[in-house]
Structures are given as C-alpha cells and as structure tokens.
C-alpha positions in Angstrom: 0.4 -0.1 -0.2 2.6 2.2 0.8 4.5 1.7 -2.6 1.2 2.5 -4.3 1.0 5.9 -2.6 4.3 7.0 -3.4 3.6 6.0 -6.8 0.7 8.2 -6.7 2.7 10.7 -5.0 5.1 11.4 -7.4 2.8 10.9 -10.3 0.9 13.7 -8.9 4.1 15.8 -8.2 5.4 15.0 -12.0 1.9 15.9 -14.0 1.6 19.1 -11.4 5.8 20.5 -12.3 4.9 19.7 -16.2 1.8 22.2 -16.3 4.2 24.7 -15.6 7.4 25.6 -17.2 10.0 22.7 -18.1 13.3 24.5 -16.5 13.4 27.0 -13.7 16.8 28.1 -12.5 18.3 30.5 -9.8 21.6 31.5 -8.3 24.2 34.0 -8.2 27.6 34.7 -10.7 30.7 35.5 -8.5 34.2 36.0 -9.5 37.1 34.2 -8.0 37.4 36.3 -4.9 33.5 35.4 -4.2 32.9 38.9 -5.0 29.4 39.2 -7.0 29.4 40.0 -10.5 26.2 42.6 -11.7 25.1 42.1 -15.1 26.5 38.7 -16.5 24.5 37.5 -19.0 23.1 33.9 -18.7 21.8 32.3 -21.8 20.0 28.6 -22.2 22.5 26.8 -24.5 21.2 26.8 -28.1 18.4 29.4 -27.7 17.7 33.1 -27.6 16.2 32.8 -24.0 18.2 34.6 -21.4 18.5 37.0 -18.2 20.9 39.5 -16.8 22.2 39.4 -13.5 21.2 41.7 -10.7 23.4 44.6 -8.9 24.1 41.8 -6.8 25.0 39.1 -9.2 21.6 37.1 -8.6 19.7 35.8 -11.5 16.4 33.5 -12.3 15.6 32.2 -15.5 13.1 29.8 -16.7 11.4 28.2 -20.0 8.8 26.5 -21.3 11.2 24.0 -23.5 14.0 21.6 -22.2 17.4 22.5 -21.7 20.3 21.2 -19.6 23.0 23.9 -19.8 23.4 27.4 -19.8 26.2 30.0 -21.1 27.3 32.5 -18.5 29.3 35.3 -19.5 30.5 38.9 -19.2 33.1 40.8 -20.5 36.7 40.4 -19.1 35.9 37.1 -17.8 36.1 33.6 -19.1 32.5 32.2 -20.9 31.7 29.2 -18.9 29.1 26.8 -19.7 27.3 25.0 -16.6 25.0 21.8 -16.8 21.7 22.1 -15.5 19.1 20.3 -13.8 14.9 21.0 -14.6 14.6 22.7 -11.2 18.0 24.1 -10.3 18.1 26.8 -7.6 20.7 28.7 -5.3 23.2 28.1 -7.8 26.9 29.6 -7.3 28.4 30.0 -10.7 32.1 31.1 -10.5 33.8 33.4 -13.3 37.3 33.3 -14.2 39.1 36.5 -15.2 40.0 36.2 -19.3 43.7 36.2 -19.8 42.7 38.5 -23.0 40.4 41.2 -24.0 38.3 41.8 -27.1 39.9 44.1 -29.2 36.9 46.2 -29.9 36.1 47.0 -26.3 38.4 48.1 -23.6 38.2 47.5 -19.9 38.7 49.5 -17.1 37.6 48.5 -13.3 34.4 47.1 -15.1 33.4 49.9 -16.9 33.2 49.5 -20.7 34.8 52.4 -22.5 33.2 54.6 -25.2 36.1 54.6 -27.6 36.3 52.0 -30.2 33.1 50.4 -28.8 31.1 49.1 -31.5 28.0 49.1 -29.5 28.2 53.1 -28.9 28.5 53.4 -32.7 25.1 51.2 -33.3 23.4 53.7 -31.2 24.4 56.7 -32.5 22.4 55.5 -35.6 19.4 54.6 -33.6 19.6 58.3 -32.4 19.9 59.4 -35.8 16.9 57.3 -37.2 14.7 57.4 -34.0 11.9 60.4 -35.8 12.0 58.0 -38.8 10.5 54.6 -37.5 7.1 53.3 -36.8 4.0 55.8 -36.4 6.8 58.8 -36.6 6.8 58.1 -40.4 3.4 58.6 -41.2 1.0 62.3 -41.2 -2.0 60.6 -39.6 -2.5 57.1 -37.9 -4.7 55.0 -35.8 -4.9 51.5 -34.4 -6.7 49.4 -31.6 -5.2 49.0 -27.9 -6.0 46.4 -25.8 -5.0 46.6 -21.9 -4.7 44.1 -19.2 -3.9 45.6 -15.7 -3.4 42.6 -12.6 -2.4 42.9 -9.4 -1.4 39.9 -7.7 0.2 38.5 -3.9 3.7 37.0 -4.4 6.1 34.6 -2.5 3.2 32.6 -1.7 4.2 29.6 -0.1 2.6 26.9 2.1 3.2 28.7 5.5 1.3 31.7 4.0 -1.4 29.5 3.1 -1.7 28.2 6.5 -2.2 31.3 8.7 -5.2 31.7 10.3 -5.9 34.9 8.5 -7.1 32.9 5.9 -9.4 30.6 7.2 -12.5 29.8 5.2 -10.8 31.1 2.5 -8.9 28.7 1.3 -10.3 28.3 -2.3 -8.7 31.4 -3.0 -5.5 29.6 -3.4 -6.4 27.6 -6.6 -5.6 30.3 -8.3 -1.9 30.1 -7.8 0.6 30.4 -10.6 4.4 31.2 -11.0 6.0 34.1 -12.4 8.4 33.2 -15.4 10.3 36.6 -14.4 11.0 36.2 -10.7 10.0 32.2 -10.5 7.9 33.4 -7.2 4.4 31.9 -6.7 1.8 34.7 -6.9 -2.2 35.0 -6.7 -4.0 36.8 -8.5 -6.1 39.5 -6.8 -7.2 41.9 -9.4 -7.7 42.6 -13.1 -9.0 45.4 -15.4 -9.5 45.0 -19.1 -9.7 47.6 -21.6 -9.9 48.5 -25.5 -9.4 51.1 -26.9 -9.3 52.9 -30.6 -6.7 55.4 -30.8 -5.6 57.9 -33.6 -3.0 60.5 -33.9 -1.6 62.8 -36.1 2.0 64.1 -36.7 2.4 66.5 -38.9 0.8 70.5 -38.5 0.7 70.0 -34.7 0.5 66.8 -33.0 -2.9 65.8 -31.7 -3.5 62.6 -29.8 -7.2 61.2 -29.3 -8.1 57.7 -27.2 -11.8 56.5 -27.3 -12.6 53.9 -24.7 -14.6 51.2 -26.0 -14.8 48.4 -23.1 -14.1 48.4 -19.8 -14.5 45.3 -17.4 -13.5 45.4 -13.6 -13.1 42.4 -11.0 -11.6 42.7 -7.6 -12.0 46.0 -6.2 -14.8 46.5 -8.1 -16.7 49.4 -6.0 -13.8 51.2 -4.7 -12.9 54.1 -7.0 -9.7 55.1 -5.0 -7.9 51.7 -5.6 -9.1 51.7 -9.1 -7.4 55.4 -9.5 -4.2 54.5 -7.5 -3.8 51.4 -9.8 -4.3 53.3 -13.4 -2.1 55.7 -12.1 0.9 53.8 -11.7 1.2 53.0 -15.3 1.2 55.4 -18.1 2.4 55.4 -21.6 6.2 55.8 -22.1 7.9 55.8 -25.1 11.9 53.9 -25.2 13.2 56.6 -27.4 12.5 59.1 -25.2 15.6 60.6 -22.7 13.3 59.6 -19.7 11.0 57.3 -19.0 8.4 58.6 -16.2 7.5 55.4 -14.1 6.1 56.0 -10.5 6.5 59.6 -10.8 10.5 59.1 -11.4 12.1 59.9 -14.6 14.5 56.7 -15.4 16.9 57.1 -17.9 16.0 55.2 -21.2 18.9 53.1 -22.2 18.3 54.4 -25.6 18.7 58.0 -24.4 20.4 60.4 -26.6 20.8 63.0 -24.1 22.2 60.8 -21.3 22.9 57.2 -22.3 26.5 57.1 -22.6 26.7 59.0 -19.7 24.7 56.4 -17.7 24.9 53.0 -19.3 27.6 50.6 -20.2 27.1 49.3 -23.6 28.4 46.0 -24.8 27.7 44.1 -28.4 27.2 40.8 -27.5 25.5 39.0 -30.6 23.8 39.1 -33.7 21.2 36.6 -35.4 17.9 36.9 -37.2 14.6 37.6 -35.3 11.5 37.7 -37.2 13.5 37.1 -40.5 15.4 40.4 -39.6 19.3 40.4 -39.5 19.6 42.3 -35.5 22.5 43.2 -33.1 21.8 42.2 -29.5 23.4 45.0 -27.2 23.7 44.2 -23.3 23.7 47.4 -21.2 24.0 48.0 -17.7 24.3 51.3 -15.1 27.8 52.8 -14.3 26.7 53.7 -10.9 24.3 52.4 -8.4 21.3 54.0 -6.8 20.2 56.0 -10.1 17.2 56.1 -11.7 18.4 52.9 -14.2 18.1 50.1 -15.9 19.7 46.9 -16.8 18.7 44.3 -19.7 19.7 44.0 -23.4 17.8 45.3 -27.0 18.0 43.7 -30.4 18.2 46.2 -33.2 18.1 45.7 -36.9 21.3 46.2 -39.0 19.6 48.7 -41.6 16.5 50.5 -40.1 18.1 50.7 -36.8 14.9 50.3 -35.2 14.6 48.4 -31.8 13.0 45.0 -32.5 12.9 43.8 -29.2 13.9 45.4 -25.7 13.6 44.3 -22.1 14.2 46.4 -19.3 14.9 45.7 -15.4 15.5 48.5 -12.9 18.0 48.3 -10.4 17.5 47.1 -6.7 19.5 50.1 -5.9 17.6 53.0 -7.2 16.0 55.7 -5.4 12.2 54.4 -5.6 10.0 53.3 -1.9 8.0 50.2 -2.0 8.9 48.8 -5.2 11.4 45.8 -5.4 11.4 45.0 -9.0 10.6 46.8 -12.2 10.5 44.5 -15.4 9.5 46.0 -19.0 9.6 44.1 -22.1 8.5 45.6 -26.0 8.4 43.8 -29.0 7.9 45.3 -32.5 6.4 44.3 -35.7 8.1 44.4 -38.9 5.3 45.8 -41.5 7.9 46.0 -44.0 11.6 47.0 -44.5 11.5 50.7 -42.8 8.7 50.5 -40.4 8.6 48.7 -37.0 5.4 49.1 -35.0 4.9 48.4 -31.1 3.3 45.1 -30.9 3.3 44.1 -27.4 4.1 46.0 -23.9 4.5 44.7 -21.1 5.6 45.9 -17.5 5.8 44.3 -14.1 6.3 45.9 -11.0 7.0 44.1 -7.6 5.3 46.0 -4.7 6.8 45.6 -1.1 8.0 47.1 2.0 11.8 46.2 1.5 13.8 44.7 -0.9 14.5 41.6 0.8 14.1 38.5 -1.7 11.7 36.5 0.2 9.8 39.9 1.3 6.2 39.2 0.6 4.2 42.0 -1.4 2.2 42.4 -4.9 2.9 42.1 -8.6 1.4 44.7 -10.3 1.5 43.8 -14.2 0.6 45.4 -17.4 0.1 44.1 -20.6 -1.0 46.8 -23.7 -1.1 44.8 -27.3 -1.3 47.0 -30.3 -3.0 45.9 -34.2 -4.9 47.1 -37.1 -2.7 50.0 -37.7 -4.2 52.5 -40.6 -2.1 55.2 -42.0 -2.8 58.3 -44.0 -6.4 58.0 -43.6 -7.2 61.6 -43.0 -9.4 63.4 -40.4 -10.8 66.9 -40.3 -8.9 68.8 -37.3 -12.6 68.8 -35.5 -12.0 65.3 -35.4 -9.4 65.2 -32.4 -11.4 67.7 -30.5 -14.6 65.6 -30.2 -14.8 63.6 -26.7 -16.7 60.5 -26.7 -19.0 59.8 -23.6 -17.0 57.8 -21.2 -19.8 57.3 -18.8 -22.1 55.4 -21.1 -23.1 52.4 -19.7 -22.7 50.5 -22.6 -19.0 50.9 -22.3 -19.1 48.7 -18.7 -21.2 46.3 -19.4 -19.9 44.3 -22.6 -20.8 40.5 -22.9 -18.6 37.3 -22.8 -19.0 37.0 -26.5 -17.5 40.9 -27.2 -14.2 40.0 -24.7 -13.8 36.7 -26.6 -13.5 38.4 -29.8 -11.4 41.8 -28.6 -8.9 40.5 -26.2 -5.5 40.3 -28.2 -3.9 38.1 -25.5 -6.4 35.5 -24.0 -6.5 35.1 -20.7 -5.0 31.9 -18.8 -7.1 29.7 -16.9 -5.8 31.4 -13.0 -6.9 35.0 -14.7 -10.3 33.7 -15.9 -10.5 32.1 -12.3 -10.2 35.9 -11.0 -13.9 37.0 -11.9 -15.5 33.9 -10.5 -12.9 33.5 -7.3 -13.6 37.1 -6.5 -17.4 37.1 -6.9 -17.3 34.3 -4.1 -14.9 36.1 -1.9 -16.9 39.0 -1.9 -19.8 37.2 0.3 -17.3 35.7 2.6 -18.0 37.5 6.0 -14.5 37.5 6.9 -13.2 39.3 3.9 -15.8 41.6 3.8 -14.6 42.8 7.2 -10.6 42.9 6.1 -12.1 44.7 3.0 -13.9 47.2 5.0 -10.9 47.8 7.5 -8.7 48.7 4.2 -11.1 51.1 2.9 -11.9 52.6 6.1 -7.9 53.4 6.2 -7.7 54.5 2.8 -10.9 57.1 2.3 -11.2 58.2 6.0 -15.2 57.1 5.9 -17.1 53.9 7.4 -19.2 52.4 5.0 -23.0 51.9 6.1 -25.8 50.9 4.0 -26.1 54.4 1.4 -24.3 56.4 4.3 -20.8 56.7 5.0 -19.4 58.0 8.4 -16.3 59.9 8.7 -14.0 61.5 7.9 -12.1 59.9 11.0 -9.4 61.3 10.3 -11.1 65.2 11.5 -12.8 63.6 14.7 -10.6 65.2 17.3 -8.9 68.6 17.1 -7.0 71.6 19.3 -7.1 74.9 19.5 -6.4 78.4 21.5 -10.3 79.0 21.4 -12.0 76.0 21.7 -9.5 73.7 23.3 -10.0 70.0 22.7 -12.6 69.9 19.6 -14.8 66.7 18.9 -16.0 66.8 15.3 -18.5 64.0 13.6 -20.1 63.7 10.4 -20.8 61.9 7.4 -22.1 61.8 3.7 -24.6 59.8 1.3 -22.9 57.0 -0.8 -24.9 55.1 -3.4 -22.0 53.1 -4.8 -19.4 55.8 -6.1 -21.1 57.0 -9.6 -24.4 58.6 -7.7 -25.4 62.1 -9.6 -26.3 63.9 -6.1 -24.6 63.8 -2.9 -25.7 65.3 0.6 -22.6 65.5 3.5 -22.5 67.3 6.8 -20.8 67.6 10.1 -21.2 68.9 13.7 -18.7 69.8 15.8 -18.0 71.0 20.0 -15.5 72.7 21.5 -14.9 72.0 25.2 -13.4 75.5 26.3 -15.8 77.5 24.3 -18.6 75.0 24.3 -20.0 75.9 21.3 -21.7 73.6 18.9 -20.6 74.1 14.9 -22.1 72.9 11.7 -21.6 72.6 8.1 -24.1 70.9 5.7 -24.1 70.7 1.6 -25.6 68.9 -1.0 -24.9 69.0 -5.0 -26.7 67.6 -8.0 -25.7 66.6 -11.2 -28.6 67.5 -14.0 -26.6 66.9 -17.1 -23.6 64.3 -16.7 -22.3 65.2 -20.1 -21.2 68.5 -19.9 -21.2 67.8 -15.9 -23.8 70.5 -14.8 -23.8 70.9 -11.3 -26.1 72.7 -8.8 -25.4 72.9 -5.0 -25.9 74.7 -2.0 -24.9 74.6 2.0 -24.7 76.6 4.8 -21.6 76.4 7.4 -21.0 77.6 11.0 -17.7 77.4 12.3 -14.4 78.5 13.8 -11.8 79.0 11.4 -8.0 80.8 10.7 -8.4 83.3 8.2 -5.5 83.6 5.6 -4.3 80.1 5.0 -4.4 80.6 1.3 -4.3 83.9 -1.0 -6.3 82.4 -3.5 -9.9 81.9 -2.0 -13.2 80.1 -2.8 -16.6 80.3 -0.9 -16.4 76.2 -0.4 -18.9 75.2 2.3 -17.1 72.3 3.3 -13.6 73.5 3.2 -11.9 73.3 6.9 -9.4 75.1 8.4 -6.3 73.3 9.4 -5.8 75.9 12.2 -9.2 75.1 13.9 -7.9 71.3 14.6 -4.6 71.7 15.1 -2.7 69.7 17.6 0.5 71.0 17.4 1.3 74.7 16.7 3.9 77.3 17.8 3.2 80.5 19.1 -0.2 82.7 19.6 -3.4 80.5 17.9 -5.9 82.2 19.0 -6.6 84.6 15.8 -9.4 82.8 14.9 -12.4 83.9 13.4 -16.5 82.4 13.6 -18.0 82.3 10.3 -21.5 82.0 9.2 -21.4 81.3 5.2 -24.2 80.3 2.9 -23.9 79.9 -0.6 -25.6 78.8 -3.7 -23.7 77.5 -7.1 -23.8 76.3 -10.9 -20.6 74.6 -12.5 -20.4 73.3 -15.9 -17.6 71.6 -17.9 -18.6 72.1 -21.5 -14.8 70.7 -22.0 -13.1 68.3 -20.5 -11.3 69.6 -17.2 -12.5 73.1 -18.0 -15.2 74.5 -15.8 -17.1 77.5 -15.2 -18.7 78.3 -12.2 -21.1 81.0 -11.1 -22.2 81.4 -7.2 -23.9 83.7 -4.6 -22.7 83.9 -1.0 -23.7 85.4 2.1 -21.4 85.6 5.1 -20.8 87.3 8.7 -17.6 87.2 10.2 -16.3 88.3 13.8 -13.8 87.4 16.3 -13.7 84.0 18.1 -11.8 85.4 21.0 -12.7 88.9 21.3 -10.2 89.4 24.3 -6.9 88.8 22.5 -8.1 89.5 18.8 -10.8 91.4 16.6 -11.7 92.5 13.4 -13.2 95.9 14.3 -13.4 98.6 11.5 -14.4 102.1 11.9 -18.0 103.3 11.0 -17.0 107.0 11.9 -13.7 107.5 13.4 -14.4 111.4 14.8 -17.3 109.7 16.7 -15.4 106.8 17.9 -17.7 104.6 16.6 -16.8 101.1 15.5 -18.0 97.7 14.4 -16.7 94.4 15.3 -18.8 92.0 12.8 -18.9 92.1 9.0 -21.7 91.1 7.2 -21.2 90.3 3.4 -23.3 89.5 -0.1 -21.3 88.6 -2.8 -21.6 87.2 -6.0 -18.2 85.5 -7.9 -17.5 83.8 -11.1 -14.6 81.4 -11.9 -13.0 79.4 -14.5 -10.6 76.2 -13.7 -8.6 74.3 -16.4 -6.5 71.7 -15.7 -5.3 69.9 -18.5 -4.3 66.7 -18.5 -5.5 65.8 -15.2 -7.3 62.0 -14.6 -10.1 61.2 -12.9 -11.9 58.1 -12.3 -15.7 57.7 -11.6 -18.5 60.1 -13.8 -20.7 60.9 -10.4 -21.0 64.4 -9.2 -17.9 63.4 -7.2 -14.8 62.3 -8.9 -11.5 61.0 -7.7 -8.6 62.5 -8.9 -5.6 60.0 -10.5 -2.6 62.4 -9.6 -2.0 65.9 -9.0 1.0 66.3 -11.2 -0.9 68.4 -13.5 -1.3 71.9 -14.2 -3.9 74.1 -12.9 -5.2 77.6 -13.8 -7.8 79.2 -11.9 -9.5 82.9 -12.4 -11.7 84.2 -10.0 -13.8 87.3 -10.1 -15.6 88.4 -7.0 -18.1 91.2 -6.7 -19.2 92.5 -2.6 -22.9 94.0 -3.1 -23.8 96.9 -0.3 -26.9 96.5 1.1 -28.5 92.8 -0.2 -29.4 91.5 3.2 -27.8 94.0 5.1 -24.3 93.7 3.6 -21.7 96.1 4.6 -19.7 96.8 1.5 -18.9 97.3 -2.4 -16.0 95.9 -3.8 -14.5 93.8 -6.6 -11.7 91.3 -6.1 -9.8 89.5 -8.8 -7.4 86.7 -8.5 -5.6 84.4 -10.6 -3.3 81.2 -9.6 -1.4 79.2 -11.3 0.4 75.8 -10.6 2.6 73.7 -12.9 4.5 70.7 -12.1 8.3 70.5 -14.4 10.0 67.4 -14.9 13.6 68.0 -15.4 14.5 64.7 -16.8 17.1 63.0 -14.5 17.3 66.2 -11.7 13.8 65.5 -10.6 10.8 67.7 -10.4 9.9 71.3 -9.7 6.8 72.7 -8.8 6.2 76.4 -9.2 3.0 78.1 -7.6 2.5 81.2 -8.9 -0.8 83.8 -7.7 -1.6 87.3 -8.2 -4.7 89.6 -6.9 -6.4 93.1 -6.5 -9.2 94.4 -4.5 -10.7 97.1 -5.7 -12.7 99.5 -2.8 -12.5 99.9 0.3 -12.9 96.9 2.7 -11.7 95.9 6.5 -9.2 93.2 7.9 -11.8 90.3 7.2 -11.8 90.8 3.5 -8.7 91.5 2.7 -5.7 89.0 1.5 -3.8 87.9 4.7 -0.4 86.3 3.6 -0.5 82.5 4.8 1.8 81.9 7.6 2.3 78.8 9.0 2.6 78.4 13.0 2.5 74.8 12.8 5.3 72.6 13.1 4.8 71.2 9.4 5.7 71.9 6.4 2.2 73.1 4.3 2.1 73.7 0.9 1.4 77.7 -0.3 2.1 79.0 3.1 5.1 80.8 4.4 7.4 78.7 7.0 8.3 81.9 8.9 5.5 84.4 9.0 2.9 84.4 11.6 -1.0 84.9 11.2 -1.7 88.4 10.3 2.3 89.1 10.0 1.5 90.6 6.4 -1.7 91.8 4.9 -2.8 92.9 1.3 -5.2 94.2 -1.0 -2.6 94.0 -4.0 -0.5 90.9 -4.1 2.1 88.5 -6.7 3.2 85.5 -5.0 5.6 83.1 -6.3 6.6 79.8 -4.7 9.3 77.2 -6.3 10.2 73.7 -4.8 12.4 71.2 -6.4 13.0 67.7 -5.2 16.1 66.0 -6.8 15.1 62.6 -6.0 18.5 61.8 -4.5 20.3 63.0 -7.4 23.4 64.3 -5.5 23.1 62.3 -2.4 23.1 58.9 -3.9 26.4 59.5 -4.9 27.9 60.1 -1.7 29.3 56.5 -0.4 28.0 56.6 3.3 24.8 58.1 2.6 23.7 56.2 -0.7 22.0 53.1 0.9 19.8 55.8 2.9 18.1 57.0 -0.5 17.5 60.2 0.9 16.5 63.0 -1.3 17.3 66.9 -1.7 14.8 69.2 -1.4 15.4 73.0 -2.2 12.5 76.1 -2.1 12.6 79.5 -2.5 9.3 81.3 -1.9 8.0 85.3 -2.3 5.5 87.6 -1.8 5.3 91.3 -2.9 2.0 93.2 -1.6 0.6 96.9 -1.1 -2.3 98.0 1.0 -4.2 101.5 0.1 -4.1 104.4 2.7 -8.0 104.1 2.4 -7.7 100.2 3.9 -5.3 101.2 6.5 -7.5 104.1 7.8 -10.9 101.6 7.9 -8.9 99.4 10.3 -9.9 99.4 14.0 -8.7 95.9 15.1 -5.9 95.1 17.5 -3.8 93.9 14.6 -0.8 96.0 13.1 -0.5 94.6 10.0 1.8 95.8 7.1 2.4 94.9 3.6 5.4 93.2 2.0 6.0 96.3 0.1 9.8 95.8 -0.4 9.1 91.7 -1.3 9.2 89.6 1.6 11.1 86.1 0.7 12.5 82.7 2.7 14.4 80.2 1.5 14.7 76.6 2.7 17.2 72.8 2.7 15.4 70.1 3.0 15.8 66.2 3.5 12.8 63.7 2.0 12.5 60.3 2.2 13.7 59.6 5.9 12.7 56.1 6.8 10.7 56.4 3.3 7.8 58.3 5.4 9.3 61.6 6.3 10.8 65.0 5.4 12.7 67.7 7.2 12.9 71.2 6.4 15.1 74.0 7.8 13.7 77.5 6.5 15.9 80.9 6.7 13.9 84.3 6.6 15.4 86.4 3.8 14.6 90.0 4.9 12.2 91.7 6.8 14.4 90.2 9.7 14.0 93.6 12.2 10.3 92.8 12.9 9.7 93.1 16.5 8.5 89.0 16.3 10.2 88.1 13.1 11.1 84.0 13.5 14.9 84.0 11.5 15.0 80.1 11.1 12.6 77.2 11.4 12.4 73.2 11.1 9.5 71.9 10.1 8.8 68.2 9.1 6.2 66.6 6.8 4.8 62.7 6.5 3.8 61.4 3.4 4.1 58.5 1.3 5.9 58.6 -1.9 7.7 56.8 -4.6 
C-alpha cells in the first residue's frame, strides 16, 4: 500500500510540474574572490532565452522548453558552460578572469570605455533614425489597443497559505501561478481590461485622441480610490525618449541620446535573425548604483536601426520606495523594411515594504497589445477635439462574446478564474471585514448602508479658542457614481462650549456637460488667511481649527457663518465654469485677544466688530492632463501632477441682506509641475490678486503664515498669522526635489536613499491708505511692499515616510516678532 501511495504521490508531482515551465533555475554569479558579478549574461545554450544578473549577481531564468545547459558570460571573464537540472535553484557560478580582452572593447574597473566600442556606434545610428521609425513616418495613424492590468499577491508559500488569516477562504489559492520572470508563486487578486480606439496626427501640430470602447473590472470593483491608484501607476512611455517616467520618477532610457552613454555601459554581444530581420544584440547596465536606471538588452535591426525587442529591469539600488523590482518588455512588428510598429508592451512591478528576496508583496502587471494599424487616413482637425461619452454604461457592460473577440491576448485559466473567485470571495464575511478595514484607512470613511461616517481623521482637534474639539460627520454614498450627494458634520469645542456645523448638497443635472448645482451652510471657527486665493467652499476646513501642534499665539480665529449657492458646467474636459452667490458674517472667535473691528465713524469713535457681506463670484478653472475616475457628481483624482489655471472674480454688493461693503476682487492662480529629466521634479505656484474698493481686515488678503510644526504647501514657514496683509499681491513659490540625484553619489549616504529638496518663496504686496485708515482692529498689520522672501533646504525620504525642512527668513528681519529660522517636518508616502 505504501509503494502504491508513493507511486501516486510522485505521479502527481510529475503532472503538477509539467503544468508549468519545463526548466527553472536561479543562483548567483561571482568571481574567483567570491565577489558578485552584476549584469552577467545568462542564456540557455542553443536558444535566445536569457537574462541578466542583478547588481548583486543574482538571477532567475525559466523556459517552457527543455534545456540542460546554460552559458554564463561577462566582458573581462571567461565564458562558462554550466550543466543544469530541470529544477536547479541556489546555483553559485564562478567566472574566471579572462587572460585577454576583445580588441573592440576596452575594460577598466568594470566600466566599458566609449572609444572604439561598436555598441556605441550602433547606438548613434539609432539616434539618427529614431524619428524615422514606426508611427512617426506617417502624417496620421490609428490602431486598436487592448490593455490588461493585473495585481497579484506574491511569494505565496505553504506557510503563508496556512495562516489563520485565510481560514474559511482557502479556495482562493486554487488560482496560484508562478512568475516566469522572478520564479515566485503568486495569487491573482485584481484584473482590469480595457479596449481603446486610438488616433494620432504628427504634422502641423501633434494631436491625440483615445476612445474607450470597453472596460471590465474584477476585484476592487466598487472602490474608486483603489482603481484610481492602480491606473495612475502605469502611464504610457516611449523608449526613444531620453527619460521614461515610472511612478512619478524619471528613469534614464537605455536609448537616451542625452544621457545614455554617460549613464550606461554598452556591450555588443551577438547578432542573429529575429523574425527574418538581421539584428544586433546589445547588453547594457548602469555605470553607477542608486540612480534611476535599468539593466537588460535589446535587439536592433542592422539597416533601419529600429529596436525590434527590448527588456529593461530597474536596478534594486535605484532610489524608489515600496518597489522591489520593475521589469519591462517591448516587442515590435515589422510592417515592411522600414516600419517597425509596437506590438506588445509588458511591465511588471514588485511592490514590497522592503527589497529582500523573501519579503512578500504584490505584483502589478500591465500588458498592452496593439493591432490593426491604419495610416494616412485623413481626418478633419475637429475630429481630434471631439470626446466620446466615457460615462456611457454600454462601455462597462460588454458581454463575454465581445471580450472573447477583442482580447488580443487570451486570459489563462488562472486569470479567468479571478472573476469567479472574487465574486465568491466578496460573499465571505471575514473577507468583507478585512476589506472594509482597509477601505476605511484609505478613504477615512466607515461605510454603512447608503451612508458613510467620517472623515475619521477629522474627529479630534485642538486650538486656543475651542480647546479640545470633537467632530462627527458623514455623507450619502450610493456606490460611487451617484448623480447627487449630501454631506454634513457637527463639532463641539469644550473651551468655548459651542456647537458648530456644516451641511451641503450637490446635484448633477447633465452628466455629459457635468452641469451641477449645489448649496450649503456652515457655522464654524476657522483661521482666515490659510491661502491667498480663496473660494466659498462650504465644507473647506481650516487646518488651524483642528491642529494639535502649533507654535506661538494661535488665538486669531474667526467665527464664520457662510451660505452659498452655485452652478458649474464643464463644456470641455477639465475646463470648468462656475458662478455662485454667497452670504457670510465674520466676527472674532476670541474678542479678548483678537478682533476684526473697523471704523464706521472714526471722529465719533464708532466702530463695528462684525462683518456682514453678500457676494457673487464667477470662476474659470482649467486643469489640462488631469485624470479622474468615476462619473458621478464627485470624482476622484488619479494624480496631482497636472497644471492648474484658476481665475476668480468676486463682486461684493452693499445693502443686500444688510451687506456692509461694495468691492471687486480679481484673483489668478497658476500651479505647474515640471519634470526635469534625471534632475527630479519642480513645482511652481504663481498667484496675483487685487481688491478694488474699501474693505476691512476680514475681507483683505492675508499672506498665509504657518504656525504649525509641519511643512504646509503654499504657506510661508516663517510668517505668523496676520503678519502681512494686502489688497494687491503677487506671490511665487518654487520647490525642487532632486530625488537623490546628489546624495546617491555619497558613499556613506547612498544606502539611505535620501532626497534633496530646495525651495524659495516670495511675496510682494501693498495696501491702500484708505484700507489702512479703515482698520480699527488690534492687529497692526503691514504689507510686504519691499517683497518678502524665505528659502529652505530639506531632506526627504527619511525612513521612506518623513521629510524635514530647514527654512531661513530672507528679509524683514527687524520686525519685532520676526522668526529668522524654523525646522518643520511632514509625513507622506511617495515612490
């Protein structure tokens, strides 16, 4: 009986192993001194299937075919043939230093010199031809694109599957697969499929249009925040560009004309026919560690010098958080002798808390396929300005027959099983509790039936007026794409013994043009002057009224009663017009220490301490390249790295509902992120504004100070509240994050992956004599007529989540309460 059992057992193992790759190997390549050899070339003998060792000399390789030997090579070392088994892990391969070098290539300290290198000569011809290949040859082009996004739990082993966490959910492990890149077992947990019709124009002004034809989701189906995050991870890129943007970082492309030769070593390793085209194989690897670089190889045609195939693997030492590995493959089809068209683009990312091999994490995989290219089919210029209705329900309800006919790459059995598995999983109570807990942490809201409680992050606060502050609130939630929403909150301050509240509602009357009406009312305590450019957002909450950590006097708070009504429309994607009317009253929340008094009759010593104001306003907001998800009255933004143009005009109307003042206010705001290749990203914010007419302190423009211990965007780190007040102003903020460009080259700091941040902020402003004369408050404010500025140096990515900034005051140093130096910090999760 035992013999029969063993036969059955081994037969099962054989069948199980045959269902996956025939050969799987892994190991490390070292030299005679047992020092690892990074970027060594490992290839199955008599095949084109191979890989490159990482910067620690480690590698993994597999194939569906049967091989018994591998060839291991690296410039400067003798090539070695190593026999292997079908499952051969933890190999240690020792290469001996070669007695002589190739005539064409000169080696010095592991770096390939440029002079006489045939790979460099080929690279220069690629640059000369890069704009003469593929779609760039044609005036107009179009194609069909299929995109599949998949997320998988990785490093799934037997110990992991036996954890109590999965008790009652063991069925999910039926869909386990193995990565052909890393060799790790993984469990698919999310799939998103999309089909697009894409159009482009090269001449007379480049134009692009992409129509979403179909979309299908599994996994986090109802969580728009999760889907928005996933879609933002993967953006389109072009290997011929100097830099490839991944996770908001600029990796130097191995084909880069600007930085390639100074960043990478290139070695010509082989030549062969690839799809009946004679091609050269070039191996590349980075010259330095800790930079945003890749390692890998590419095949390039010998006549057109178009890339036929390329693979790119990010070096683990690259200064990027939460990502252990990035792997990219691109394949190009040959249309004729001179046209190479992108056929398949594959990207795998291994997300993990650390970069250890055995650490568990999540794979993010994107596969994009292209077909049915059509060229020079003339389209009217107006064609590219038209937009399809992406909110059409037909897009999201395609049947199985459609997907079977439009998937350019069929789903395997495990991928097909995700849809069924996750439908079953969502019915398991234990999974629901786990999912809800994660959702609460991400959104800040606790979901009930058609109602969300929160935000939980606003529950507790503290300031000098209210003391300890408690706040509870909620919003309607009907699935994430509802045409209307109600939300509100109430708060209580234990020191002032007062209740506050806010309530608002909005309704989208036309989804196509996003015509929305909204109204609301708020009675609360807030810090006036937390931003120069202001709006009448009902539920916009002042950070000062809920701060636990503040320095100096934090009692200059204002009690506000604000009601407003507005209408907005979006006739063009990301272009919004808005008109509204508001009524508000303002008075000091702590009259003993701070007041907003203004003169009604100075000669007779008559003053007023509260302001009553009716106002109408009109604004235009343009956010090109902004990406959103969802089609309800509220949408989630995919990323904040888009430019913003905002113009607002406000008209105060005296006498309406006892309103006190006539005035006009004009404000302009512009924010622009600038990606500067390998030197990181710069953010610039420019604001100007002017108030026409006589108004008191409560209606002027307060230059935003920052009395907290944290770095807050668009505030001045060394200014107190009400230190500068204007009726005419111009402000410029510049901040640049070098993403570790320089610190990564300091040996003792390299492994810390720190990032350098520098910034400068300046504001000029003035205030009219009439407005100064109107002031009867106990705040003796001034305007920065000489132009105030401050500058800062910061270190980011401390323990991956913390940033510290050192700020210095540039002028106005002789003011009685001037802060000359400050240290502030901030928490955040960034790649």
